[in-house]
C-alpha positions in Angstrom: 28.8 -5.2 34.5 25.6 -4.8 36.3 25.2 -5.3 40.1 22.5 -5.3 42.4 22.8 -3.8 46.0 20.5 -3.9 49.1 19.2 -0.6 50.3 17.6 -0.2 53.5 15.9 3.4 54.6 14.7 3.8 58.1 11.2 5.0 58.8 10.1 6.2 61.8 7.3 4.1 63.5 7.5 1.9 60.5 9.5 -1.2 59.2 12.5 -0.3 57.6 11.8 0.0 53.6 14.0 -2.3 51.8 14.7 -2.0 48.0 17.2 -3.3 45.6 18.9 -1.3 43.1 20.3 -2.5 40.1 23.3 -0.5 38.8 25.1 -0.6 35.5 27.3 1.6 33.3 26.4 2.5 29.8 28.8 2.1 26.9 29.8 5.8 27.3 30.6 5.3 30.9 27.5 7.2 32.6 26.2 5.3 35.6 22.4 4.2 35.7 20.2 2.4 38.5 16.9 1.3 39.0 15.2 0.4 42.1 12.9 -2.7 42.7 11.0 -3.9 45.7 11.8 -7.6 45.2 15.5 -8.7 44.9 14.2 -11.4 42.0 13.0 -8.3 40.0 16.1 -6.6 40.3 18.2 -9.8 39.5 16.3 -10.2 36.3 16.3 -6.5 35.5 20.1 -6.9 35.9 20.4 -10.0 33.7 18.3 -8.5 30.9 20.7 -5.3 31.1 24.1 -7.4 31.1 22.7 -9.4 27.9 21.7 -6.1 26.0 25.3 -4.6 26.8 27.0 -7.9 25.8 24.6 -8.0 22.3 24.7 -4.5 21.5 21.2 -4.1 22.0 21.1 -1.7 25.0 19.1 1.1 25.0 19.0 3.9 27.7 15.8 3.4 29.7 15.3 7.2 30.1 14.9 7.8 26.3 11.6 6.1 26.5 9.9 8.0 29.1 8.3 10.4 26.6 4.5 9.8 25.9 3.1 8.3 22.6 1.5 11.7 21.9 5.0 13.8 22.2 7.0 11.2 20.2 3.9 11.2 17.6 4.5 14.8 16.8 8.4 14.1 16.6 7.6 11.3 14.3 5.3 13.2 12.1 7.9 16.0 11.6 10.0 13.5 10.1 7.6 12.5 7.5 8.6 15.1 4.8 8.8 12.9 1.8 5.1 11.9 2.2 2.6 13.1 -0.1 0.1 15.8 1.4 -3.0 13.4 1.2 -0.9 10.6 3.1 -0.2 13.3 6.1 -3.5 14.5 6.3 -4.8 10.8 6.3 -2.2 10.0 9.0 -3.0 13.0 11.3 -6.6 11.9 11.0 -5.9 8.5 12.1 -3.6 10.1 15.0 -6.1 12.3 16.3 -9.2 10.0 16.0 -8.0 6.6 16.8 -4.2 6.4 18.1 -3.8 9.4 20.6 -7.1 9.0 22.3 -5.7 5.8 23.6 -2.2 6.2 23.7 -1.1 9.9 23.6 -0.7 10.0 27.5 1.3 6.5 27.7 5.0 6.7 28.0 6.8 4.5 25.3 8.2 2.0 27.8 4.6 1.5 29.2 3.0 0.4 25.9 2.7 -3.4 26.4 1.7 -6.3 23.7 -1.5 -7.2 25.9 -2.6 -3.6 25.8 -2.2 -3.2 22.1 -4.0 -6.6 21.3 -6.9 -5.4 23.7 -7.2 -1.9 21.9 -7.1 -3.8 18.3 -9.9 -6.2 19.6 -12.0 -3.0 20.8 -11.6 -1.3 17.6 -12.6 -4.5 15.7 -15.8 -4.4 17.2 -16.8 -0.9 16.0 -14.7 -0.2 13.0 -14.1 -1.9 9.8 -11.1 -4.0 9.4 -9.4 -1.7 7.1 -9.7 1.1 9.6 -8.5 -0.8 12.3 -5.5 -2.2 10.2 -4.5 1.3 9.4 -4.6 2.8 12.9 -2.7 -0.6 14.5 0.0 0.1 11.8 0.5 3.8 12.4 1.3 2.7 16.1 3.5 0.1 15.0 5.5 2.6 12.4 5.9 5.0 15.2 7.2 2.0 17.4 9.4 0.8 14.7 11.2 4.4 14.6 11.4 4.2 18.6 13.4 1.0 18.0 15.6 2.5 15.5 15.8 5.8 17.3 17.4 3.4 20.4 14.3 4.4 22.5 13.0 0.9 22.8 14.9 -2.4 22.5 11.9 -4.0 20.7 8.7 -3.0 19.4 6.1 -4.1 21.9 2.9 -4.0 19.0 4.7 -6.5 17.0 2.8 -9.5 15.9 -0.7 -8.5 17.1 -3.5 -10.3 15.6 -5.4 -8.2 13.3 -8.7 -8.6 11.8 -9.0 -10.2 8.3 -9.8 -8.0 5.5 -12.9 -9.1 3.5 -12.1 -10.4 -0.2 -13.2 -7.9 -2.6 -15.0 -8.9 -5.6 -13.8 -6.8 -8.7 -16.1 -6.1 -11.6 -14.4 -6.2 -15.2 -16.2 -4.7 -17.7 -16.4 -6.3 -21.3 -15.7 -4.1 -24.7 -19.1 -3.5 -25.3 -20.2 -2.7 -21.7 -17.2 -0.1 -21.8 -18.9 1.3 -25.2 -22.3 1.5 -23.7 -21.0 3.6 -20.6 -19.0 5.7 -22.8 -22.0 6.4 -25.0 -24.2 7.3 -21.9 -21.6 9.6 -20.7 -22.0 11.7 -23.9 -19.5 14.3 -24.3 -17.5 12.9 -21.3 -17.4 9.5 -22.7 -13.7 10.2 -23.5 -12.9 10.1 -19.9 -14.5 6.7 -19.3 -12.5 5.3 -22.6 -9.1 6.9 -21.2 -9.6 5.2 -17.9 -10.7 1.7 -19.4 -8.1 1.6 -22.0 -4.8 3.2 -20.3 -5.4 1.9 -16.8 -4.4 5.2 -15.4 -5.7 6.7 -12.1 -8.4 9.2 -11.8 -5.8 11.4 -10.2 -3.1 10.9 -13.1 -6.0 11.4 -15.6 -7.0 14.9 -13.8 -3.2 16.0 -13.8 -2.5 15.3 -17.5 -1.2 18.4 -19.5 -1.3 19.1 -23.2 2.5 18.9 -23.3 2.4 15.2 -22.1 0.9 14.0 -25.1 3.7 12.6 -27.7 3.5 13.8 -31.3 0.9 11.6 -33.0 -0.8 10.7 -29.9 0.4 7.2 -29.6 1.7 7.8 -25.8 0.9 10.2 -22.8 3.6 10.8 -20.3 2.2 10.6 -16.7 4.5 12.6 -14.7 1.9 14.4 -12.1 -0.9 13.5 -10.0 -3.8 15.3 -8.6 -5.1 14.6 -4.9 -7.7 16.3 -2.9 -6.4 17.3 0.6 -9.0 19.2 2.6 -11.1 20.2 -0.3 -8.0 21.3 -2.3 -6.7 20.2 -5.3 -2.7 19.3 -4.9 -0.5 18.2 -7.7 2.4 16.0 -7.0 4.3 12.9 -8.3 2.2 10.0 -9.3 1.5 7.1 -6.4 4.9 5.3 -7.0 7.0 8.5 -7.2 7.9 7.3 -10.9 6.8 8.9 -13.9 6.0 6.8 -17.0 4.5 6.4 -20.5 1.2 4.9 -21.2 0.3 3.8 -24.7 -3.0 5.3 -26.5 -5.0 2.9 -28.4 -5.7 4.1 -32.1 -9.2 4.6 -31.7 -8.8 7.3 -29.0 -6.4 9.5 -30.8 -8.7 11.7 -33.0 -10.8 12.3 -29.7 -7.9 13.2 -27.9 -6.3 15.4 -30.7 -9.8 17.1 -30.5 -9.7 17.8 -26.6 -6.1 19.5 -27.3 -7.3 21.8 -29.9 -7.0 25.4 -28.9 -5.0 24.7 -25.6 -1.5 25.6 -24.3 1.4 23.3 -23.7 0.8 23.7 -19.7 -3.0 23.5 -19.6 -4.6 20.6 -18.6 -5.9 18.3 -21.0 -9.2 17.2 -19.4 -11.1 19.8 -17.3 -14.4 20.4 -15.7 -17.2 22.2 -18.1 -16.2 25.2 -16.1 -12.6 24.7 -17.0 -11.4 23.8 -13.5 -9.6 20.8 -12.3 -11.5 17.5 -12.9 -12.8 16.0 -9.6 -14.1 12.7 -9.1 -17.1 13.5 -6.9 -18.2 16.1 -9.3 -18.0 13.9 -12.1 -19.7 11.3 -10.4 -22.5 13.4 -9.4 -22.9 15.3 -12.9 -22.9 12.4 -15.0 -21.0 9.1 -14.2 -23.5 7.5 -11.6 -26.6 8.2 -13.7 -25.0 6.9 -16.8 -23.9 3.5 -15.0 -27.5 3.3 -13.7 -28.9 3.7 -17.4 -26.7 1.0 -18.7 -27.4 -1.5 -16.0 -24.0 -1.0 -14.0 -25.4 0.3 -11.0 -22.5 1.2 -8.2 -19.9 0.9 -10.7 -16.9 3.4 -9.6 -14.5 4.9 -11.8 -11.7 3.3 -10.4 -13.1 0.0 -11.5 -12.3 1.0 -14.9 -8.5 0.5 -13.9 -9.4 -3.1 -13.2 -11.2 -3.4 -16.6 -8.1 -1.9 -18.2 -6.0 -4.6 -16.7 -8.6 -7.4 -17.7 -8.8 -6.2 -21.1 -5.0 -6.0 -21.7 -4.5 -9.3 -20.1 -7.1 -10.9 -22.5 -5.5 -9.4 -25.4 -2.3 -11.3 -24.5 -0.5 -8.8 -22.6 2.4 -10.0 -20.3 2.8 -9.3 -16.4 5.6 -6.7 -17.2 3.5 -5.0 -19.7 0.6 -4.8 -17.5 2.7 -3.6 -14.5 4.2 -0.7 -16.8 0.7 0.3 -18.1 -0.7 0.4 -14.5 2.4 2.1 -12.8 2.8 -0.7 -10.2 5.9 -0.7 -8.2 6.6 -4.3 -9.1 5.6 -7.3 -11.0 4.8 -8.9 -7.8 2.2 -6.5 -7.2 0.4 -6.9 -10.4 0.3 -10.5 -9.8 -0.8 -10.0 -6.3 -4.0 -8.3 -7.8 -4.6 -9.9 -11.1 -3.0 -13.5 -10.8 -6.5 -15.1 -11.5 -6.7 -13.3 -14.7 -3.6 -14.7 -15.8 -4.7 -18.1 -14.9 -7.8 -17.7 -17.4 -5.1 -17.4 -20.1 -3.4 -20.7 -19.5 -5.4 -22.7 -22.1 -5.1 -19.7 -24.6 -1.3 -19.9 -24.2 -1.3 -23.8 -25.0 -3.5 -23.4 -27.9 -1.3 -20.7 -29.2 1.9 -22.9 -28.8 -0.1 -25.8 -30.4 -1.0 -23.3 -33.5 2.6 -22.1 -33.7 4.1 -25.7 -33.9 1.6 -26.5 -36.5 2.3 -23.4 -38.7 6.0 -24.6 -38.6 4.9 -28.4 -39.5 7.2 -29.7 -37.0 7.1 -33.8 -37.4 5.5 -35.6 -34.8 8.0 -36.5 -31.8 7.4 -40.4 -32.2 6.3 -41.1 -35.9 4.1 -44.0 -36.1 5.8 -47.3 -36.3 8.9 -45.9 -34.4 8.0 -46.6 -30.8 10.0 -49.8 -29.2 8.2 -51.3 -26.3 10.2 -52.7 -23.6 8.9 -56.1 -24.4 10.3 -55.6 -28.1 13.8 -54.6 -26.6 14.0 -57.9 -24.6 12.9 -59.9 -27.4 15.8 -58.3 -29.6 13.1 -56.9 -31.9 
């Protein structure tokens, strides 16, 4: 087990230097030591070492003497499964937010108080979303350091974060979607696809002709396009899972017309020049003017995805169907975003139950004249 030794080092013309040295052996038998000026500090450290050795939570203190900046490079090198856009966003956060404050700080010198102060400082100048993203990136690295037994615990865990403002979503009606599609003229099919299938913009831009099922009843979402440093990059959809989405009948002829003359590997939707469909170009060329013209100023294409969820729920779709349509990882995620829309359907569900029961002509539960009161029962009636 660990022990504390008193060490005295004579100094010419000065009082002897007295230190207290905590010594212990690691599980592999190697001896370690650490010196303190105060005996009480050495004893406390000895106790913590003994406790960690007994519980299996011991970590080699020397492994935490690497800087956050050096460890960040190692951590980023292991993120090979992430999408290029995610890696690029992580790199931006590291360079702009995390490393300027923590790059030169050793892992074992990161404290809860310092992280809390950093978060508070960011909160005064940055949006709650950016502040939380920077904090979560640092915390993810420190979590990995704990798993790699560089740290016994994550010193940044539990810091209070700024609240995210509640976003008010805009849901269009069928009539509003129709007016917007008409205003977008030949690009109206794009508006209708987004508003009635719920696919993401990147998924729309990556659809190839071969993904359209015979009869144009379904489309296979197997890729997504993202823009990284101005370049179009194709990869798996957001949740890394492909899916099929159903196509409403009124869209099938229009999609067939778009497919005409294209080979199976061609992109279904492209820019007027036949290039990859980019959301920024689409908005500048057509969408923003169209939204202003029909009284929907400020609407962005992603809000058509929310509209698709709203219209599907209003039509009676259950949460699993909406989850499948939108490509959410779980039904819980769908409910987290759209539970208020399902709440709006409670009365209509009750009405449908009533109508179904009436159609079956089910007799009343308590026909008139068959109810016996307690008083009747007591009187023997």
